[in-house]
N, C-alpha and C positions, 0 to 999 in steps of 0.2 A: 417597188423601187423605181421602175421606169416612169410611173405616173408622177412621182415626186422628183423626177430628174436627178436621181442619185447615180453616182458612178459605182460600179460593182465589179468584183472579181471573185468568183465563187467556184467551188467544186461542183461539177454537174452530177446529178443523181440519175441521169438517163441510163437505161439498161444496155442499150446498143453501143457497142464499142467499134471503133474503126481506126485504122492506122496504116499509112503507106510510107514505108521507110524511105523510098526514093524521093518523097516530097518533104522529108523532115530535115531539120537542122539539129546540130549537136551543141549541147551546153554542158560545161563541167560544173559540178557542185562544189561546195566548200570541202566536202570529204573526198574530192577527186573522183567522183563517180560521173559517168556520162549519161545524160538524159537526152533522148531524141524527141523532138517536138514538131508537130505538123499543125500549121495555122490554117484554119478554114473559116471563111466568111459566110454567114448565113445567106440564103437566097434573097431575103428582103434587105440585106445590107445593114441590119440593125444590131448585129451581134457577131462576136468572134468566138469560135471554139478552138481551144488549144489542146490537141490530143498529144499526150505525153507517154513515152515508153521508157521504163526503167528496167535494166537487166536484173538489178537486185530484187525488185518487186516481181519480175517475171519468174525468177527462181523460187521465190516464196509462194506465189500463186500456183506454179506448176507442181510444187510439192503438196500443196493443199488439194489440188485436183487429183493427184495420184492417190492420196490417202482416202479421199471421199469416194473415188472410183472403185478402189479395192473393197471398201466397206460395202458399197452398193452391190457390186458383183458377187461378193461373198454371200450377201443376203439372198440374191436371186439363186445362187447355186444351192443354198440350203433348202429353198423351196423346191427346186428341181429334184434334189436328192430325195426329198420326202415323198415324191410321187411314186417311187418304186419301193418304199419301205412299208411294212405292215403298220397300220395305225397312223400313217402319215396323212397330211392334209391333201385331199385329192379333188374334193368338190369344187366346181368352177367358182362359185360365189366366194367361198372361203379363200381360195387361191388368189382371186382378184383383190380381196380385202388385204391379204398379207402383202401383195405387191404394192398396193396403195400406201400402206403404212411405211414400207421401205422407202417409197418415193417421197413421202412427207419428211422423212428424216435424212434425206440425201443431200441437203444443203445445195439444192439446185442441180445436182448431177443427174437426177432422173430424167430431166428434159432432153438429155443427149442420148437416150436409149429408145430403140424400137423393140418392144416386147411382144412376142406372139405366143398366145396360149392355145395349144392343140388339144381339142376336146374329142372325146369318144363320140362316134356318130349316133349311138343309140342311148347314151346316158349323159349326165352332167359331170362325168368324171374327166379330169384333165389327165392326159397321157404324156404330155411333153411340154416343156417350157423353153423357148428359144429367145435369145436377145442379141441385138447388134448395136454397137455404139455408132451413133450418127451425130457428130458435134453440130450444134446450132451455131451458125455464123454470127459474129458480132458479140460473143459472150466471153466470159473468162476462160472458157475451154479453148477457143480459137484465137483469142487475143490476150494471153496472160501478160500482166505487167503494164497494161494500158489504162490510163484514166484521163478524164477530160476536165478542162477549166473553161468557164464561160465568163465573158466580159462584154461590156458595151464600150470599151476603150478601143475604138477602131484604128487609131493611129499608132498604137504600140506594136513593136515587133515581138518576136518570140522571146528574145533575151530579156527585154524589159518586163514582159508579162511574167516570165518565170521568176525573175529576181523579186518582183513585187509580191508574188504569191508566197515565195519562201520567207520573205520578211514578215508577212501576215501570219503564217503558220508558226514562225519563231516567236512572234509577239504573243500569240495565243498560248504557246507552250510555257513561256516564261510566266505569264499571268496565272496560268493554272497551277504552276509550281509555287509561285509566291503566295497565292491565296491560301493554299494548303498550309504553308509554313506559318503564315500570319494568322491562321485560324479564321479566315474570311471567306471560306468556301464551304457550303453555298451561302448566298446572300439571304439572311433572314429578315432584313429590314423591309418595312412597308412604307415608311415615310420617305418622301423624295429627298429631303435634306440629309437624312441619314445614309441613304444609298449613295448620294453624291460624295459624302465624306468617305465612305467605304472605297469608292472608285478612286478618289484623289490620293489616298494612302497607297493604293496599288500602283498608280502612275508614278509616284515618288520612288517607290521601291524598284519599279521597272527602270527608271533613269539611273539608279545606282547600279543595277545589274548591267545595263548597257555600257556604263562607264568602265566597269571592270572588264567586260568582254572586249570592248574596243581596244583597251590597253593590251590585253592578252593577244589580240589579233596582230598587233604590231610586232609581236615576237613569234608569230607563226602558229599560235595556239587557237584553233577554231572550234573547240569543243562546244557542245550545247550547254545551256545553263544547268540542265538536269545532270549532265556528266560532271560539270564543274562542282556542283553542289555535293555530289557523292564523294569527290576527291577532298573537298574542304571538310566534310563531316568526319573524315578519318582521323583528324587531330582534335584532341580534347584536353581540357584542364582537369586534373585530378587532385584530390585532397587526401593526404595521408595523416592519420591522427595517432599520436603517441601519448601514453600516460607516463609522466615523469616521476622521479623519486619523491619530489616534494608534493605530489598530489595534483599538480597543475597539468593541463592538457596542452600539448604542442601540436599545432596544425601547420602542416607544410603543403602549400599549394603550388603546383608547377604545371607547365604544359608538356605533354608527351612529345617525343621527337617526331618531326614530320618525315613522311616517307619521301623517296626521290621525286615522285610525280608532284606531290604538294610543294616540295622545295622549288621545282621548276616554275610553278605558278607564282610563288612568293618572289622569286628572282625577277620574273617578268613584270610583276607589279611594283617592284622596288621596295618591298617591306620585309621585315625580319620574320623568321619562322617562330620566334618566341617573343611577341611584342610586350607582354606583361612581365615576364621573368619569374624569378622565384620569390614567393611571399611566405613569411613565417609569422605565426600569431600564437601567443601563449595566453590561455584562459586560466 
């Protein structure tokens, strides 16, 4: 992208995390959550890194760390208990293999532990297993809730970068939802003109979605399109069929009553909750 002089704003996949709260500014999201952001310019001055910290994400990652830590330590404890049981795994090679398998399945938690295998002086039998948690700096363990954005827009401040990023993620989420609903995901077309038609329909649908959301935001409704779609899907039209005495069939089609949440959306959009009304048809 740099060679072609493209402007970019992407999520960094670098493993090392860093964040200094004293150097960060706060921004409120549409859902009234507070995000702390630290803007750092690279040494060569060609790129900006925006380190973001979310309390909601921190709580989620801390819970994940606790769950994986417990699973890892339970595995080590099981190996340690087997050293004193008849028939348990005691040979050093086999004990190391079991530890290795636990580390492979630890979702990265194993890197934060120093494990000591105590071996008998005259044989290859392991007599004890000791471990200590030593968190590696710059990881999810020491910096839960931190992620990084990279950009070559050097003049943008933290707020501009953040709002641009959320706009991009929102656009991707809407596209992903719409393509599933329209049956256009994944793209099976191989010819360029067909792929362009595919994308054009998606863009039209996105404009319709944004028109709806902009009108709702004017009434203080800031839900994502996925949430709005779930609320809208709660109302359906049903057809009841009756057999009459003369042998003919009476079909009555009507819309079910909208729930309070959906009614709020209809009122904000200025449309009726039953646009088609009751329809009767006799066959």
